[in-house]
C-alpha positions in Angstrom: -23.2 8.2 6.3 -25.9 9.6 4.0 -23.9 12.8 3.0 -21.0 13.3 0.7 -17.5 14.0 2.2 -17.3 17.8 2.0 -13.5 18.5 1.8 -11.6 18.4 -1.5 -8.9 16.1 -2.6 -5.7 18.0 -3.6 -3.5 17.2 -6.6 -0.5 15.1 -5.7 2.8 16.8 -5.1 5.1 14.9 -7.4 8.8 15.2 -8.0 10.0 16.4 -11.4 11.8 13.1 -12.2 8.9 10.7 -11.5 8.1 8.2 -14.3 5.5 9.7 -16.6 3.2 6.7 -16.2 3.4 6.8 -12.4 2.6 10.5 -12.5 -0.4 9.9 -14.8 -2.0 7.2 -12.7 -1.4 9.2 -9.5 -3.1 12.3 -10.9 -5.9 10.3 -12.3 -6.5 8.5 -9.0 -6.6 11.8 -7.0 -9.0 13.4 -9.5 -11.3 10.3 -9.5 -11.4 10.1 -5.8 -12.2 13.8 -5.5 -15.0 13.4 -8.0 -16.3 10.3 -6.2 -16.5 12.2 -2.9 -18.4 15.1 -4.5 -20.9 12.9 -6.2 -21.5 10.0 -3.8 -22.4 9.6 -0.1 -20.2 7.7 2.3 -22.7 4.8 2.2 -22.6 4.7 -1.6 -18.8 4.8 -1.7 -18.7 1.8 0.6 -21.2 -0.3 -1.3 -19.8 -3.6 -2.6 -20.3 -3.6 -6.4 -18.5 -6.8 -7.5 -15.8 -9.3 -6.6 -12.3 -8.1 -7.5 -9.6 -10.2 -9.4 -7.9 -10.7 -6.0 -11.0 -12.5 -4.6 -12.1 -9.7 -2.3 -15.2 -7.5 -2.6 -14.9 -4.3 -4.7 -16.4 -1.1 -3.2 -17.8 1.6 -5.4 -14.9 3.8 -4.4 -12.4 1.2 -5.6 -14.1 0.8 -9.0 -14.4 4.5 -9.7 -10.7 5.2 -8.9 -9.5 2.0 -10.6 -11.4 2.8 -13.8 -9.6 6.2 -14.0 -6.2 4.5 -13.2 -6.8 1.9 -15.9 -7.5 4.6 -18.5 -4.4 6.6 -17.5 -2.2 3.5 -17.7 -3.6 2.7 -21.2 -3.0 6.3 -22.4 0.5 6.1 -21.0 1.2 2.9 -22.9 1.8 0.7 -19.8 0.3 -2.6 -18.7 -1.6 -2.6 -15.4 -1.7 -5.1 -12.6 -4.4 -4.0 -10.1 -6.2 -5.7 -7.4 -9.7 -5.2 -8.8 -9.2 -5.6 -12.6 -6.2 -8.0 -12.4 -3.7 -7.8 -15.3 -4.5 -5.5 -18.2 -2.2 -6.1 -21.2 -1.5 -2.9 -23.2 1.3 -4.5 -25.1 4.1 -2.8 -23.2 7.4 -3.9 -21.6 6.4 -1.8 -18.6 3.8 -2.9 -16.1 2.4 -0.7 -13.4 1.6 -2.6 -10.2 -1.0 -0.4 -8.6 -3.2 -0.4 -5.5 -5.6 2.4 -6.6 -7.2 2.9 -3.2 -5.2 1.5 -0.3 -7.4 1.9 2.7 -10.7 1.5 0.9 -12.9 1.5 4.0 -11.1 4.6 5.2 -11.6 6.3 1.9 -15.3 5.5 1.7 -16.0 6.6 5.2 -14.0 9.9 5.0 -11.2 8.8 7.4 -8.3 10.7 5.9 -5.9 7.7 5.8 -5.9 6.3 2.2 -3.6 6.5 -0.7 -2.6 5.3 -4.2 0.6 3.2 -4.3 2.1 2.3 -7.7 5.3 0.6 -8.9 7.0 0.4 -12.3 7.8 -3.3 -13.0 10.1 -4.4 -15.8 10.4 -8.2 -16.3 9.0 -8.7 -12.8 11.5 -6.4 -11.1 10.2 -3.3 -9.3 12.3 -0.3 -10.4 10.5 2.8 -9.2 7.7 3.4 -6.6 5.3 6.2 -5.8 2.9 6.5 -2.9 0.5 9.5 -2.8 -1.6 10.3 0.2 -5.1 11.3 -1.0 -6.1 13.8 1.6 -2.9 15.8 1.8 -1.3 15.4 -1.7 1.9 14.3 0.0 4.0 11.8 -1.9 6.9 9.4 -1.4 9.0 8.5 -4.4 12.0 6.1 -4.7 14.0 4.6 -7.6 15.8 1.3 -7.0 19.5 1.7 -6.7 19.3 5.5 -6.3 19.9 7.4 -3.0 16.7 8.6 -1.3 16.1 11.4 1.2 14.2 9.0 3.5 15.7 7.4 6.5 14.1 4.9 8.9 14.3 5.2 12.6 17.1 2.6 12.7 15.4 0.6 15.5 16.6 -3.0 15.8 14.5 -4.3 18.7 10.8 -5.0 18.9 10.7 -4.3 22.7 9.8 -0.6 23.0 9.0 -0.1 19.3 6.3 2.1 17.7 4.5 -0.7 15.8 1.6 -0.4 13.4 -0.4 -3.6 12.9 -3.5 -4.9 11.1 -6.4 -5.9 13.3 -6.0 -9.5 14.6 -7.4 -12.3 12.6 -8.9 -15.4 14.3 -6.0 -17.6 13.4 -3.3 -15.1 14.4 -4.6 -13.7 17.7 -1.8 -15.2 19.7 0.8 -13.9 17.3 -0.8 -10.5 17.4 -0.5 -10.4 21.2 3.1 -11.5 21.1 3.8 -8.4 19.0 1.7 -5.9 20.8 2.7 -7.0 24.3 6.3 -6.1 23.5 5.8 -2.8 21.6 5.7 0.5 23.4 3.0 2.0 21.0 0.4 0.3 18.8 -1.5 1.9 15.9 -4.1 0.4 13.5 -4.5 2.7 10.6 -5.8 0.1 8.0 -3.6 1.4 5.1 -0.5 -0.8 4.6 1.0 1.3 1.8 0.8 4.6 3.7 2.2 2.8 6.8 5.1 1.5 4.7 5.9 5.1 3.7 5.8 6.1 7.4 8.4 3.4 8.2 10.6 4.6 5.3 10.7 8.2 6.7 11.2 7.1 10.4 7.8 8.2 11.7 7.1 4.6 13.0 9.5 1.7 13.5 7.6 -1.1 11.8 4.3 -2.4 10.4 3.2 -6.0 10.5 0.5 -8.4 9.5 0.6 -10.9 12.4 0.3 -14.0 10.3 -3.0 -13.2 8.7 -1.9 -13.7 5.1 -3.9 -10.7 3.9 -1.4 -8.9 1.7 -1.4 -9.0 -2.0 1.7 -8.0 -3.9 0.3 -4.5 -4.6 0.0 -3.9 -0.9 3.8 -4.4 -0.5 5.3 -3.5 -3.8 5.9 0.2 -3.2 7.5 -0.5 0.2 9.7 -3.1 -1.5 11.4 -0.2 -3.3 11.1 2.7 -0.9 11.9 1.1 2.5 15.2 -0.8 1.7 16.5 2.4 0.1 15.9 4.1 3.4 17.7 1.4 5.4 14.8 -0.9 6.2 13.5 -4.2 5.1 10.3 -5.7 3.7 9.8 -9.5 4.3 7.1 -12.1 4.6 6.7 -13.4 8.2 6.9 -17.0 7.0 9.9 -16.4 4.7 8.1 -16.7 1.4 9.7 -14.7 -1.4 8.0 -11.4 -2.3 7.4 -11.6 -6.0 5.6 -9.5 -8.5 3.2 -12.0 -10.0 -0.1 -11.6 -11.9 -1.6 -14.4 -9.8 -3.6 -12.4 -7.3 -4.6 -15.5 -5.3 -1.1 -15.3 -3.7 -1.0 -13.9 -0.2 1.7 -12.8 2.3 2.0 -11.7 5.9 4.1 -8.6 5.2 6.5 -7.1 7.7 7.9 -3.6 6.9 10.6 -2.6 9.4 13.2 0.0 10.1 16.1 -2.5 9.9 16.5 -6.1 8.7 17.2 -7.1 12.3 13.9 -5.7 13.5 12.1 -7.4 10.6 13.5 -10.8 11.5 12.7 -10.3 15.2 9.0 -9.4 14.3 8.9 -12.5 12.1 10.2 -14.7 14.9 7.5 -13.4 17.2 4.8 -14.0 14.7 5.9 -17.6 14.0 6.8 -18.5 17.6 3.6 -20.4 18.2 
């Protein structure tokens, strides 16, 4: 943990028609994360430096990448809603809802499972989403109302599913076991935004927070555009509406699934107790 992470962070592979502000923050995040890995050890990147606007601790890696994202959003003329800084008003009709480092603990430790996820929001409606995987440069892009190349697995039943989950929280252990006992394969990757992209492309059947209420809106916003366009669904386990809101005290137990039927079945299993 006392040495820097040796391998480089590539530039993101972006489609030509991505919103310029999304492209700007994605490139800024990749460069900032790459520089952070060159200059700091794993232990330093994981050091908690402050309390974020969402009420959770901010690691050094979060702060370094978010600072770069905030500057890129300002230069692009867009407002920013981010989990560490909160809402930054740059006088624009466009707000970028961004998780600068999804999978912060992975990113700090050098586990190659972290990403930036960003959404263009106009009057509270998400219109375009971009998720970029830091360690590969791979990206997923979707525009609301436009056909997408991604297709979910189409699975409709929890029994036998390939299910990704968050680790169980004390209040949700029974719900966690109700899910994992029925699934055929379980993974815990600790990066909701990247896992949402994997649902969209059919690599996994679903992702769920088993009633832990750990998700902020930027954890789910990109999936809210990308996954329905691919045939899936994004819901809260307890039926609460998913809304883009600058109030970062709001929490959800997100479910991202290959089909609406599978999403509802997972929600029923979470709330059965």
